[in-house]
C-alpha positions in Angstrom: 40.1 45.6 -8.2 43.5 45.5 -10.4 45.1 48.2 -8.1 44.3 46.2 -5.2 45.6 42.8 -6.6 48.8 44.7 -7.4 49.3 46.1 -3.9 48.3 42.9 -2.1 51.0 40.3 -1.9 49.5 37.2 -2.8 51.1 33.7 -4.0 50.7 32.9 -7.7 48.4 29.9 -6.9 46.1 32.6 -4.9 46.4 35.0 -7.8 45.4 32.4 -10.4 42.4 31.4 -8.2 41.4 34.8 -8.0 41.5 35.2 -11.7 39.6 32.1 -12.2 36.9 32.9 -9.9 36.4 36.4 -11.5 36.2 34.9 -14.9 33.6 32.6 -13.7 31.3 35.5 -12.4 31.9 37.7 -15.7 31.5 34.9 -18.1 27.9 33.9 -17.0 26.6 37.5 -17.6 28.4 37.5 -20.8 26.8 34.5 -22.1 23.3 36.0 -21.2 24.1 39.1 -23.5 25.5 36.6 -26.1 22.3 34.7 -26.1 20.4 37.9 -26.4 22.6 39.1 -29.4 22.2 35.5 -31.3 18.4 35.6 -30.6 18.2 39.0 -32.6 17.4 41.1 -29.5 19.3 44.4 -30.1 21.9 45.3 -27.6 21.8 48.7 -26.6 25.6 49.6 -27.7 24.6 48.5 -31.4 22.5 51.8 -31.7 25.7 53.9 -31.2 28.0 52.0 -33.4 25.1 52.4 -36.0 24.9 55.9 -35.5 28.7 56.3 -35.8 29.2 53.9 -38.7 26.3 54.3 -41.1 26.4 57.0 -43.9 29.9 57.8 -43.5 32.0 56.1 -46.2 35.1 54.4 -44.9 34.7 55.0 -41.3 37.0 53.2 -38.8 36.3 53.5 -35.2 38.8 53.0 -32.4 37.2 51.7 -29.2 39.4 51.4 -26.0 37.9 49.2 -23.3 38.8 48.4 -19.7 36.1 45.8 -19.6 36.7 42.0 -19.9 33.5 41.4 -21.2 32.6 41.0 -25.0 29.5 43.3 -25.2 31.2 45.7 -27.4 32.2 42.9 -29.9 28.6 41.4 -30.0 27.1 44.9 -30.7 29.6 45.4 -33.4 28.7 42.0 -35.0 24.9 43.2 -34.9 25.9 46.4 -36.6 27.5 44.3 -39.3 30.9 46.3 -39.3 34.2 44.6 -39.6 35.3 43.9 -36.1 39.1 44.0 -35.2 40.2 42.9 -31.9 43.8 42.7 -33.0 43.7 38.9 -33.2 43.4 36.6 -36.1 39.8 35.7 -36.6 39.8 32.1 -35.7 39.5 30.1 -32.4 43.3 29.9 -32.1 43.8 33.5 -32.8 47.3 35.1 -32.7 47.9 38.7 -32.0 48.1 40.7 -35.2 49.5 44.5 -34.6 48.6 45.5 -38.2 45.7 44.3 -40.1 45.7 46.8 -42.6 47.2 44.1 -45.0 43.7 42.1 -44.9 42.5 41.5 -48.1 40.3 44.5 -49.6 37.6 42.0 -50.6 37.0 41.0 -47.0 36.4 44.4 -45.8 34.3 45.3 -48.4 31.4 43.2 -47.3 31.4 45.1 -44.3 29.8 48.5 -43.3 32.7 50.3 -41.6 35.4 48.9 -39.4 35.6 48.8 -35.5 38.9 48.2 -33.7 38.3 47.3 -29.8 41.4 47.5 -27.9 41.1 45.8 -24.4 43.9 47.1 -22.4 43.4 44.7 -19.7 42.5 41.6 -21.4 39.2 39.8 -22.5 37.1 36.8 -21.5 38.2 34.9 -24.6 42.1 35.6 -24.2 44.0 32.6 -22.8 47.6 32.0 -22.5 48.6 29.2 -24.4 50.4 27.3 -21.6 47.4 27.5 -19.1 
């Protein structure tokens, strides 16, 4: 879809409408997976993270995703690993290139660390002026 959008010549207004409508379609399904996650129902991807993380001291996984949804983030949370998306973990996050300076005590309460790199963006990324 992104290739098609890059090739098509549309106004900024049309492009913004496309982005908003695609977001609305994806976020509905993402919310359903979120509800599944918080209800305690295991997300399939959790099993993979558990397998890769547990019984490996100090493991750090790097996951590169082209998806906008947050399924990987939900699965990492269920795995009780430290989740790094590159943003400060608060509602008005700021991009942090290097989180190695995080307090050790914060990382010690987690099992493993998973870095999720969203190369095209995420449902929960918004521009400050929009």
